[in-house]
Structures are given as structure tokens and as C-alpha cells.
C-alpha positions as CSV (number, residue, x, y, z in Angstrom):
1,T,0.0,0.0,0.0
2,D,0.9,3.7,-0.2
3,S,1.3,5.9,2.9
4,L,-2.5,6.2,3.2
5,G,-3.2,2.5,2.9
6,F,-4.5,2.5,-0.7
7,F,-3.4,-0.2,-3.2
8,K,-4.3,-1.2,-6.7
9,V,-4.7,-4.7,-8.2
10,E,-5.3,-5.6,-11.9
11,Y,-7.7,-8.5,-12.5
12,D,-10.1,-9.9,-15.1
13,S,-13.7,-11.2,-14.9
14,S,-12.6,-14.7,-14.0
15,Y,-11.9,-13.6,-10.4
16,S,-14.8,-13.5,-7.9
17,F,-13.2,-12.4,-4.6
18,I,-10.1,-11.0,-2.9
19,K,-8.7,-12.4,0.3
20,A,-6.6,-10.2,2.6
21,S,-4.4,-11.3,5.5
22,Y,-2.1,-9.5,8.0
23,L,-0.2,-10.4,11.1
24,S,-2.3,-10.4,14.2
25,Y,-5.5,-9.8,12.2
26,L,-8.3,-12.2,10.9
27,E,-8.4,-13.0,7.3
28,H,-11.0,-10.9,5.4
29,T,-12.7,-11.9,2.1
30,V,-14.2,-9.3,-0.3
31,E,-16.7,-10.4,-2.9
32,L,-16.1,-8.7,-6.3
33,T,-19.1,-7.0,-8.0
34,P,-18.9,-6.6,-11.8
35,G,-18.4,-2.9,-12.7
36,K,-17.4,-1.9,-9.2
37,T,-13.7,-0.6,-9.0
38,S,-13.4,0.6,-5.4
39,Y,-13.6,-1.4,-2.2
40,L,-13.0,-0.8,1.5
41,I,-11.3,-3.6,3.4
42,Q,-11.7,-3.5,7.2
43,M,-9.9,-6.2,9.2
44,A,-10.6,-7.3,12.7
45,A,-7.8,-8.0,15.3
46,R,-7.3,-11.6,16.5
47,K,-8.6,-12.0,20.1
48,N,-6.0,-14.6,21.0
49,S,-3.0,-12.4,20.2
50,L,0.0,-12.7,22.4
51,E,0.0,-10.2,25.3
52,E,3.7,-9.9,25.6
53,V,6.7,-10.8,23.4
54,V,10.3,-10.7,24.6
55,V,12.9,-10.5,21.9
56,S,16.5,-10.8,22.7
57,S,19.3,-10.2,20.1
58,S,23.0,-9.8,19.9
59,R,25.3,-8.2,17.4
60,V,28.9,-8.7,16.5
61,Q,30.9,-5.7,17.6
62,I,33.6,-5.9,14.9
63,E,33.1,-6.9,11.3
64,N,35.7,-7.0,8.6
65,K,34.5,-5.5,5.3
66,P,36.1,-5.3,1.8
67,T,37.5,-1.8,2.4
68,G,37.9,-1.6,6.2
69,I,36.7,-2.5,9.7
70,Q,33.2,-1.8,10.9
71,F,32.6,-1.3,14.6
72,N,28.9,-1.9,15.4
73,V,27.6,0.3,18.2
74,S,23.8,-0.2,18.1
75,S,22.7,-3.2,20.2
76,T,26.2,-3.7,21.7
77,I,27.8,-2.5,24.9
78,L,29.4,0.3,23.0
79,E,26.1,2.2,23.2
80,S,26.8,3.1,26.8
81,L,30.3,4.7,26.3
82,G,29.0,8.3,26.3
83,N,29.4,10.1,22.9
84,S,31.0,9.6,19.5
85,Y,34.4,11.0,20.6
86,D,34.5,8.6,23.6
87,L,33.9,5.8,21.0
88,L,36.6,7.0,18.6
89,E,39.3,7.3,21.2
90,R,38.7,3.6,22.2
91,L,39.2,2.3,18.7
92,P,42.2,0.1,18.1
93,G,45.2,2.2,17.1
94,M,43.6,5.5,18.2
95,N,45.7,7.8,20.5
96,P,43.9,10.8,21.9
97,G,46.1,13.9,22.5
98,P,46.2,16.0,25.6
99,T,44.1,18.8,24.0
100,G,41.5,16.4,22.5
101,D,43.0,15.9,19.0
102,L,42.9,12.4,17.7
103,E,45.8,10.3,16.2
104,I,45.3,6.9,14.6
105,R,48.1,4.7,13.3
106,G,50.7,7.5,13.8
107,T,48.9,10.2,11.9
108,R,46.6,13.1,12.9
109,S,45.3,13.5,9.4
110,I,41.8,12.1,10.0
111,V,38.7,12.8,7.8
112,V,35.3,12.2,9.5
113,Y,32.0,11.6,7.7
114,I,28.6,11.6,9.3
115,N,26.0,9.7,7.2
116,R,28.0,10.3,4.0
117,K,28.5,14.0,4.8
118,R,32.1,15.1,5.3
119,L,32.8,17.3,8.4
120,Q,34.8,20.2,7.1
121,L,35.9,21.5,10.5
122,S,39.0,22.6,12.4
123,S,40.4,20.3,14.9
124,N,38.8,22.1,17.9
125,Q,35.4,22.2,16.1
126,L,35.6,18.6,15.2
127,Y,36.4,17.7,18.8
128,N,33.4,19.5,20.1
129,Y,31.1,18.4,17.3
130,L,31.8,14.7,18.1
131,R,31.2,15.4,21.8
132,T,27.6,16.4,21.1
133,I,26.6,13.1,19.5
134,P,25.5,10.5,22.1
135,S,26.8,7.0,21.4
136,N,23.3,5.5,21.6
137,Q,22.4,7.5,18.5
138,I,25.2,5.8,16.5
139,D,24.6,2.6,14.4
140,N,28.2,1.9,13.4
141,I,31.7,3.4,12.9
142,F,33.6,2.4,9.8
143,V,37.4,2.8,9.5
144,E,38.6,2.6,5.9
145,N,41.8,0.8,5.1
146,N,42.0,1.4,1.3
147,F,41.8,4.8,-0.4
148,S,39.9,5.2,-3.6
149,A,39.7,7.7,-6.5
150,R,36.9,9.5,-4.8
151,D,39.2,10.4,-1.9
152,E,41.5,13.4,-2.0
153,A,44.9,12.6,-3.5
154,S,46.6,14.5,-0.6
155,R,44.9,12.3,2.0
156,G,47.8,10.7,3.8
157,G,45.6,9.8,6.7
158,T,42.5,7.8,7.8
159,I,38.9,8.0,6.8
160,I,36.3,7.4,9.5
161,R,32.6,7.1,8.6
162,I,30.0,7.4,11.3
163,T,26.5,6.1,10.5
164,L,23.7,7.4,12.8
165,K,20.5,5.5,13.6
166,K,17.3,6.6,11.8
167,D,15.2,8.5,14.4
168,E,11.6,8.9,13.3
169,S,10.2,10.0,16.7
170,L,8.2,13.3,16.8
171,G,8.0,16.1,19.3
172,V,10.6,17.8,21.5
173,K,13.4,16.0,23.2
174,G,16.7,17.0,24.8
175,S,19.7,15.6,26.7
176,I,22.4,16.9,29.0
177,G,25.7,15.3,30.0
178,L,28.7,15.9,32.2
179,N,32.0,14.1,32.2
180,A,35.1,14.5,34.2
181,R,38.4,12.8,33.7
182,L,41.9,13.0,35.3
183,L,44.2,13.3,32.3
184,N,47.6,14.5,33.4
185,K,45.8,17.2,35.3
186,Y,42.0,17.1,34.6
187,R,39.4,17.5,31.9
188,L,35.8,18.6,32.4
189,I,33.3,18.2,29.6
190,G,29.6,19.3,29.5
191,S,27.2,19.0,26.7
192,S,23.5,19.5,26.0
193,S,21.2,19.1,23.0
194,L,17.6,20.1,22.0
195,E,15.7,18.7,19.1
196,Y,12.3,19.5,17.6
197,S,10.5,17.2,15.0
198,P,7.0,18.4,14.1
199,S,6.8,15.8,11.3
200,S,8.8,13.0,9.8
201,N,10.0,15.5,7.0
202,F,11.6,18.1,9.3
203,R,13.9,18.0,12.3
204,S,15.7,21.0,13.8
205,Y,18.4,20.7,16.5
206,T,20.8,22.8,18.6
207,R,23.8,21.4,20.5
208,Y,26.2,23.0,23.0
209,S,29.3,21.7,24.5
210,Y,32.0,23.1,26.8
211,T,35.4,21.7,27.6
212,N,37.8,22.9,30.2
213,A,41.1,21.1,30.7
214,V,44.5,21.7,32.4
215,T,47.4,19.8,31.0
216,E,51.0,19.8,32.3
217,I,53.7,19.3,29.7
218,E,57.3,18.6,30.5
219,R,59.9,19.1,27.9
220,E,63.3,17.5,27.9
221,S,65.2,16.6,24.8
222,L,68.8,16.1,23.7
223,R,69.7,15.9,20.0
224,S,72.8,16.2,17.9
225,V,72.4,17.9,14.5
226,K,74.8,18.6,11.6
227,T,74.4,21.8,9.8
228,S,74.7,22.3,6.0
229,A,78.2,23.6,6.7
230,G,79.2,20.3,8.4
231,T,79.3,21.7,12.0
232,E,78.2,19.2,14.7
233,V,75.9,21.0,17.2
234,L,74.5,19.5,20.5
235,I,71.1,21.0,21.5
236,T,69.4,20.4,24.8
237,Q,66.0,21.7,25.9
238,A,64.3,21.4,29.2
239,G,61.3,23.0,30.9
240,E,57.7,22.7,31.9
241,N,54.5,24.6,31.3
242,V,50.8,24.2,32.1
243,L,48.2,24.6,29.4
244,D,44.8,25.7,30.6
245,Y,42.2,25.8,27.8
246,G,38.5,26.2,27.5
247,I,36.3,25.6,24.4
248,H,32.7,26.7,23.8
249,S,30.9,25.3,20.8
250,V,27.3,25.8,19.5
251,T,25.9,23.8,16.6
252,S,22.5,24.4,15.0
253,G,20.9,22.8,12.0
254,A,18.0,21.2,10.3
255,D,17.2,17.9,8.5
256,I,14.7,18.2,5.7
257,N,13.1,15.4,3.6
258,L,11.8,16.7,0.3
259,G,9.5,13.9,-0.8
260,K,10.6,10.3,-0.6
261,S,13.9,10.6,-2.5
262,T,15.7,13.8,-1.4
263,F,17.3,14.7,1.9
264,V,18.8,18.1,2.8
265,N,20.9,19.1,5.8
266,I,21.8,22.7,6.7
267,E,24.1,23.2,9.6
268,G,26.2,26.0,11.2
269,Q,28.7,26.0,14.0
270,Y,30.4,28.6,16.2
271,T,33.5,27.8,18.3
272,H,35.5,29.9,20.7
273,D,38.5,28.5,22.4
274,Q,40.8,30.2,24.9
275,T,44.3,28.8,25.7
276,E,46.6,30.1,28.5
277,A,50.2,28.9,28.9
278,N,51.5,29.5,32.4
279,N,54.4,28.7,34.7
280,I,56.7,28.4,31.7
281,N,60.3,27.7,32.5
282,I,62.2,26.9,29.3
283,T,65.9,26.5,29.1
284,N,67.7,26.1,25.7
285,E,71.4,25.2,25.5
286,Q,73.5,24.9,22.3
287,R,77.1,23.7,22.2
288,G,79.3,23.6,19.2
289,D,82.8,24.7,18.1
290,G,83.7,25.6,21.7
291,D,80.9,28.3,21.9
292,D,78.0,27.8,24.3
293,L,74.8,29.7,24.3
294,V,72.1,29.3,27.0
295,T,68.7,31.0,27.3
296,S,66.2,30.6,30.1
297,F,62.9,32.4,30.6
298,K,59.5,32.3,32.2
299,N,56.6,34.1,30.5
300,P,52.8,33.4,30.4
301,Q,51.0,33.7,27.0
302,D,47.5,33.3,25.8
303,Q,45.6,32.7,22.6
304,S,41.9,33.2,21.6
305,T,40.4,31.8,18.4
306,R,36.9,32.1,17.0
307,N,35.8,29.7,14.2
308,I,32.6,29.8,12.2
309,S,31.4,27.2,9.7
310,L,28.3,26.8,7.4
311,D,27.5,23.6,5.6
312,V,24.8,22.6,3.1
313,Y,24.4,18.9,2.1
314,S,21.8,17.1,-0.1
315,E,21.4,13.5,-1.2
316,T,18.9,12.3,-3.8
317,T,18.1,8.6,-4.3
318,L,17.6,8.0,-8.0
319,D,16.3,4.3,-8.2
320,T,15.6,1.2,-6.2
321,F,19.2,-0.1,-6.8
322,G,20.7,2.6,-4.6
323,S,21.9,5.0,-7.3
324,N,22.3,8.5,-5.8
325,L,23.5,12.1,-6.3
326,T,25.0,14.1,-3.5
327,F,26.0,17.7,-3.2
328,Q,27.9,19.5,-0.5
329,A,29.0,23.1,0.0
330,N,31.1,24.2,3.0
331,Y,32.5,27.5,4.3
332,L,34.9,27.7,7.2
333,K,36.3,30.8,8.7
334,L,39.0,30.6,11.4
335,G,40.1,33.8,13.1
336,Q,42.9,34.4,15.6
337,D,43.4,37.9,16.8
338,E,45.2,38.3,20.1
339,T,48.0,40.3,21.8
340,N,50.7,38.3,23.5
341,G,49.3,35.2,21.7
342,L,50.9,31.8,21.2
343,Q,53.0,31.2,18.1
344,Y,53.4,27.7,16.7
345,S,56.3,26.0,15.1
346,L,55.8,25.5,11.4
347,L,57.5,22.1,11.5
348,S,56.4,20.5,14.8
349,N,53.2,22.5,15.4
350,Q,54.2,22.9,19.0
351,P,53.8,26.2,20.9
352,V,56.6,28.7,20.7
353,F,57.3,30.5,23.9
354,L,58.6,34.1,23.6
355,P,61.1,35.4,26.1
356,P,59.8,38.2,28.4
357,N,61.6,41.0,26.4
358,R,59.3,40.4,23.4
359,D,55.6,40.7,22.6
360,I,53.6,39.3,19.7
361,E,50.4,40.5,18.0
362,I,48.7,37.9,15.8
363,D,46.1,38.5,13.1
364,N,45.7,35.2,11.4
365,P,42.4,34.7,9.5
366,I,41.9,31.6,7.5
367,A,39.0,31.0,5.0
368,L,38.3,27.6,3.5
369,F,35.6,26.9,0.9
370,A,34.8,23.5,-0.6
371,L,32.3,22.4,-3.2
372,N,31.6,18.6,-3.9
373,A,29.3,16.8,-6.2
374,D,29.2,13.0,-6.5
375,Y,27.1,10.5,-8.6
376,Q,26.8,6.8,-8.0
377,K,25.1,4.4,-10.4
378,R,24.3,0.8,-9.4
379,T,23.3,-1.8,-12.0
380,K,21.3,-5.0,-11.9
381,K,24.5,-7.0,-12.3
382,G,26.0,-5.5,-9.2
383,Y,28.4,-2.9,-10.8
384,L,28.9,0.3,-9.0
385,F,30.1,3.3,-11.2
386,E,31.1,6.5,-9.4
387,T,32.1,9.9,-10.7
388,G,32.4,13.3,-9.1
389,F,33.9,16.8,-9.0
390,R,35.7,18.8,-6.3
391,F,36.7,22.4,-5.9
392,S,38.4,23.9,-2.8
393,R,40.0,27.2,-2.0
394,A,42.2,28.0,1.0
395,S,42.9,31.7,1.7
396,I,45.3,32.6,4.5
397,D,46.5,36.1,5.5
398,S,49.0,35.6,8.3
399,D,50.2,38.8,10.0
400,Q,52.4,38.2,13.1
401,Q,54.2,41.2,14.5
402,I,56.9,40.7,17.1
403,F,58.0,43.7,19.3
404,D,61.1,44.2,21.3
405,I,60.2,45.6,24.8
406,V,62.4,48.5,25.6
407,S,60.5,49.6,28.7
408,E,57.0,49.1,30.2
409,S,55.7,51.9,28.0
410,N,57.9,51.5,25.0
411,R,58.2,48.7,22.5
412,V,59.7,48.6,19.0
413,L,58.6,46.5,16.0
414,N,61.3,43.8,15.1
415,P,61.0,43.5,11.3
416,T,63.4,40.5,11.2
417,Y,61.2,38.3,13.2
418,S,57.8,39.7,12.1
419,N,55.8,37.7,9.6
420,D,53.3,39.1,7.0
421,F,52.5,36.3,4.5
422,S,49.4,35.9,2.2
423,F,48.6,32.5,0.7
424,Q,45.9,31.1,-1.6
425,E,45.5,27.6,-3.0
426,D,42.8,26.4,-5.4
427,I,42.3,22.7,-6.1
428,Q,40.1,21.3,-8.9
429,A,39.6,17.6,-9.1
430,G,37.5,15.0,-10.9
431,Y,37.4,11.2,-10.6
432,I,35.9,8.0,-12.0
433,Q,35.7,4.6,-10.3
434,A,34.1,1.2,-11.0
435,S,33.8,-1.8,-8.7
436,N,32.1,-5.2,-8.6
437,S,32.6,-8.7,-7.2
438,F,33.5,-11.7,-9.4
439,N,33.2,-15.1,-7.8
440,G,33.8,-13.7,-4.4
441,L,36.7,-11.4,-5.5
442,Y,35.9,-7.7,-5.1
443,I,37.8,-5.4,-7.5
444,A,37.8,-1.6,-7.6
445,L,39.5,0.5,-10.3
446,G,39.7,4.3,-10.1
447,L,41.4,7.3,-11.6
448,R,41.6,10.8,-10.2
449,G,42.9,14.1,-11.7
450,E,43.8,17.2,-9.7
451,K,44.9,20.6,-10.7
452,S,46.2,23.0,-8.1
453,L,47.1,26.7,-8.4
454,T,49.2,28.0,-5.5
455,Q,50.0,31.7,-4.9
456,G,52.0,33.3,-2.1
457,E,53.3,36.7,-1.1
458,A,55.7,37.6,1.7
459,I,54.9,41.3,2.0
460,N,57.7,42.2,4.4
461,L,60.2,40.6,2.0
462,D,58.6,41.8,-1.2
463,S,58.6,38.3,-2.5
464,T,55.9,36.4,-4.5
465,F,55.5,33.0,-6.1
466,T,52.9,31.2,-8.3
467,R,52.8,27.5,-9.1
468,S,50.3,25.4,-11.2
469,I,50.4,21.6,-11.1
470,F,48.2,18.9,-12.8
471,S,48.6,15.2,-11.8
472,L,46.8,11.9,-12.3
473,F,46.3,9.5,-9.4
474,P,45.3,5.9,-10.2
475,S,44.1,3.4,-7.6
476,I,43.2,-0.3,-7.5
477,S,42.1,-2.6,-4.7
478,F,41.3,-6.3,-4.4
479,Y,39.4,-8.1,-1.6
480,K,38.5,-11.7,-0.9
481,N,37.3,-13.8,2.0
482,I,39.5,-16.9,2.3
483,K,38.2,-19.5,4.8
484,G,36.9,-16.8,7.2
485,T,39.9,-14.4,6.8
486,N,39.4,-11.2,4.9
487,V,42.4,-10.3,2.7
488,S,42.7,-7.0,0.9
489,L,45.5,-5.6,-1.3
490,S,45.5,-2.1,-2.6
491,Y,47.7,0.4,-4.5
492,S,47.3,4.2,-4.9
493,R,49.3,7.2,-5.9
494,S,49.1,10.2,-3.6
495,I,50.5,13.8,-3.2
496,A,51.7,15.8,-0.2
497,R,51.6,19.5,-1.1
498,P,53.8,21.8,1.0
499,S,51.6,23.6,3.6
500,Y,51.5,27.4,3.5
501,N,53.8,27.8,6.5
502,R,56.4,25.5,4.8
503,L,56.4,27.8,1.8
504,N,56.6,31.0,3.9
505,P,60.1,32.5,3.4
506,T,59.9,34.8,6.4
507,L,62.1,34.0,9.4
508,V,60.1,32.6,12.3
509,F,61.5,33.1,15.8
510,I,61.6,30.0,18.0
511,N,64.0,31.2,20.7
512,D,67.2,33.2,20.8
513,I,69.2,30.5,19.2
514,T,66.7,28.7,17.0
515,F,64.7,29.9,14.0
516,E,62.6,28.4,11.2
517,R,62.0,29.5,7.7
518,G,59.9,28.0,4.8
519,N,61.2,27.4,1.3
520,V,59.3,28.7,-1.8
521,A,61.1,26.3,-4.0
522,L,59.5,23.2,-2.4
523,L,57.9,20.8,-4.8
524,P,55.0,18.5,-3.9
525,Q,55.9,15.0,-2.6
526,Y,54.5,12.1,-4.7
527,S,54.1,8.7,-3.2
528,H,53.2,5.2,-4.5
529,G,51.6,3.2,-1.7
530,I,50.8,-0.5,-1.3
531,N,48.6,-1.7,1.6
532,L,48.1,-5.3,2.7
533,Y,45.3,-6.0,5.2
534,L,44.3,-9.3,7.0
535,G,41.2,-9.4,9.1
536,F,40.6,-12.6,11.1
537,S,37.2,-13.9,12.2
538,F,38.2,-13.7,15.9
539,G,38.7,-9.9,15.8
540,L,42.5,-9.6,15.2
541,S,43.6,-7.5,12.2
542,I,47.0,-7.0,10.7
543,S,48.0,-4.3,8.1
544,A,51.3,-3.7,6.4
545,N,52.1,-0.6,4.2
546,S,54.9,0.2,1.8
547,Y,55.6,3.6,0.3
548,Y,57.9,4.9,-2.4
549,S,58.2,8.7,-2.4
550,K,59.7,11.3,-4.7
551,N,60.6,14.9,-3.8
552,F,60.6,13.9,-0.1
553,I,60.0,16.9,2.1
554,L,62.5,16.9,5.0
555,P,63.7,19.7,7.4
556,V,67.3,20.9,6.9
557,V,69.3,22.7,9.6
558,I,71.6,25.5,8.4
559,E,73.8,28.0,10.3
560,G,72.4,31.4,11.0
561,F,73.7,34.9,11.2
562,D,76.9,34.6,13.3
563,N,77.3,30.8,13.1
564,K,75.7,30.4,16.6
565,E,72.0,30.5,15.5
566,L,70.4,27.5,13.8
567,V,67.8,27.9,11.1
568,T,65.5,24.9,10.2
569,T,64.1,25.1,6.7
């Protein structure tokens, strides 16, 4: 029947009645009258129906799939773990950082999808977004092992796909949660959500989360480096500092069903995080060629960042085989504008602590725009054909001014250490992919093309550069279940483009004896990767990877101004 209970049956004059039956109802027979085309069927409930039925079920927590591992959450003990972030940090190979960032299999490059929609968020926004999704709303989490042509060629990380349960309940509902954890110092997390569903075709929601954490970081390192001039230098660093950070995040959006085949999601998010670094006591010591240089300082610093994102996503089902068309547009604005803020190393992404005789003013807006369109066609014979288009633009205007403090009321701009760098990168991409199973062997073939246009300007150095690159990236993967063991083998070509800070030719101050500087001559790093994955029926999985890279990007240490300073480029 349709949604109103109507149905249509074609018959000829040889039929004299229609018999209807339904679970827990008595059979009902309707006599057919010649010339009559409309009938009302009313069925009576069985009087001896069961008063109570108890259904118990279980679900395997881990399933090995052709392209990765699926962790089932619904109807398992994982439902009780809190929220989606709590689930992710418990996955095998996942290592949560002290400030909430996630690292899996040695990389922090993680792309997260929610119901086929990619989350185009900063690390702090992603952290808070995942905190607002209760684990009992999640059906499964899928971690991909093999990359395909539809994924970005600069991936270099892990793809995590979170599938939520379908919630068709109507009305108003809400939740509130509080979590505290002793992590080095402590971490306090609060979250709340409110949803309103007047009909099955519309749902609006608002989520709020707050995180406050204090983390103590001790630094102690000893390393020996050889400069480009052949000088052997011994560098030691020791110290400790306490990071106190708080993050507020508000997410608001709506799910809209347009008919039976089209789904639309509109979502916006605002995040404000405040980080304070206190009790810093950093000592740097450099020894080489008989000259020693030691610096020691203690100086509190703070950073405030406000991020805004807007996302529109639509998905249209085209036929009963599952063919679909998806579209997504995303805008993300990250703003950092603070006096005495925290500066970060362009190579290690660790905080840089200025000595007390210097101040820093940071104006570092970043704007990211992405537009994606994907088409999937499934056939009766099981073939899946995929094609799509991508466009993205990253615009960064980094203005970091460092001042020498002469007195309490007098400071002077230091042009050598100040940084005024503008950067823009456009990437256009298209891909095609086909896959199917042949006698139990799954095969996927894909080809992706990407064209990038990169432009940069170091204003204080009066230096500009422009680079345009086009490359093709093939991929192929095989999968087969052999006596209960899932075996997959894949190959893909990838690219690692130099980030904007690695291309920035301006000298970046680290401490009195250490500096960093980008290199505008850097070329993209290309890699050929082979992945072998074994998934056993009892839950154990083993993966092995091999990469061959060209134009490998590696830091180089050179001697600075008077052969005492070291510059990493």
C-alpha cells in the first residue's frame, strides 16, 4: 500500500473475490461485483493475540569489510560509552592527544564523515562536534583501510565514517551530559542538545558543548644535528608549562526530507577557544665549536580563536538499486586575533614561547571553501560506477608582528622576526571509479585528476611565487574472504603538497638560538603506496604498508647569522 493504505490490483472477470491477511488480524474476504472498481477492506484483530513478546538479540561488535573495519555500536555494549568522541578514542590504534586531538596509526590526518556528509571543521570544532553526538544514536563506525579515487589525493591519513540511527520519533526531546576525567591534570566536559521534530519530514536541532582542561607538559630533549656547513651541534631543551584551555561550541541545523527521495541538511557552528600557557620555564642550550649559548625564561602567554562554519548537504536517491546524487558546499572561517598570543612551530606544530623581552600580536584569519558533487550508479548485475567533481579554496593572511620591549611603555617592532604572509591555493579535481565482485573477489579501479594553483606573497620581503600543477592518481584494490579471513590488497598514488607555512620564506622566531623558515622552491611530494590487510574472524587485524616517495620533504638545519643560531628550513 501507499502511505495512506491504498493499493491497486489488476484482475479480469474470472476472479470473484479478494482475500486479505495481515499479522495479528483475521483473514478478510471481499466479494467482487462486476463494474465496481473501489472497495473498503476492514480487518478485525485476533482476540487470541500474544499479550507480551520478549525479543533478545546480539550483534557482532567488529566486522571485517572489503574496504575496512566496521565497529557496530547499536545493540552492543558500545552504546553506553558516552558520545562519539569517547567511542573513537577507544578504537584500536587510536591515540587521543592532551588537548582532544585524535591520532590513529601514527597520523593526525583524519577525515570524518557523518551519514556520507564530510565534516569540514577545524580540529577544535571537530572535537566539540563529536562530543555532542551521544553514542546511543550511532549505528556503526567504519574505518577505511583502502583509499579510492573519490578520496583526496593528498589524503595521507585515515577516513572514519559514522552512521547514525534513523530517528523517526516526533516532538521535542533533549539531553544533558557531564563528564570529568583525570588526564595529566584534569578535563571537564559538559554537553546539551535540544531537538524538535513536528513531522517526519523536518527536524531541527541545537547542541552546545564546553570543555575545560588543564594539562601539564614537561619538555626534555637532547639531540645532535649537523648543519649544512658540516658543523656538529648539540642542542638540549628542558622545561615545563601548564596549558589551561576552554572551548565553547554551538551547533545548530535542520534535516529536511523533500518527498521520498531527497534529503537536505543545513548546519552552522560557532566555536570559541581560549588557551593560556602559564608557569613556563624553558631552558635552551646549544654547544658547538667551543661556543656555548644558554637562554632561560618564564613568561605566560594566551591565545583566543573564534571559528565559524556553514555547511549545506543534499542527497537524492535515483532508483531502487541505490543510485544517488550528493552535493555539499562548505565554508569555514578561522580567526585568531590576540595580543601576547601563542605562536606555533611550522615544523612540529608545538607552541613557541617568547622570552619576556618580546611581545607578539597575531592576526591570522583563514578562510576555507569547498564544493563537492558525487554521482553513484548501481546496475542490476552489481556494478557500481562513481564519478564526481571537487573544488576547494584556502585563503590565509598571516600577520604576526613581534616587538622588542624597551620599557613598560615603549616597544619597537622587530621586522626581522615579524611575519606578513598571504597565501591562496585552489584545487580542482575529478574522478571516475568502477567496482564489482567476481566469484567472491571484489575489485575496484579508479582514476583521479587534480589541478592546483598556489600563490603566495611575503609582504615584508617583497617576494611572490605562483605554481600550477596537474597530476593523475590511479588506484586499484582487491578483496577476498579466504576461509573466514578477509584479505585485501590495494595500490594508490598520492600527493603531499607543502603547507602554507612551509612555503613562507619569512624568518620565524623560536628562541634566541633557534629559527625556522619556509622554502618557496619546495615541490609536492609524490608517493606510491601499497597496503596489505588481513582481518581474522576472531577480531584480530594486521596491516602492512609500503611507500615509495619522490621529492621527499625533509627539514634541513643551516647555520644562521653569526654561526651560533640554527635555522631549520
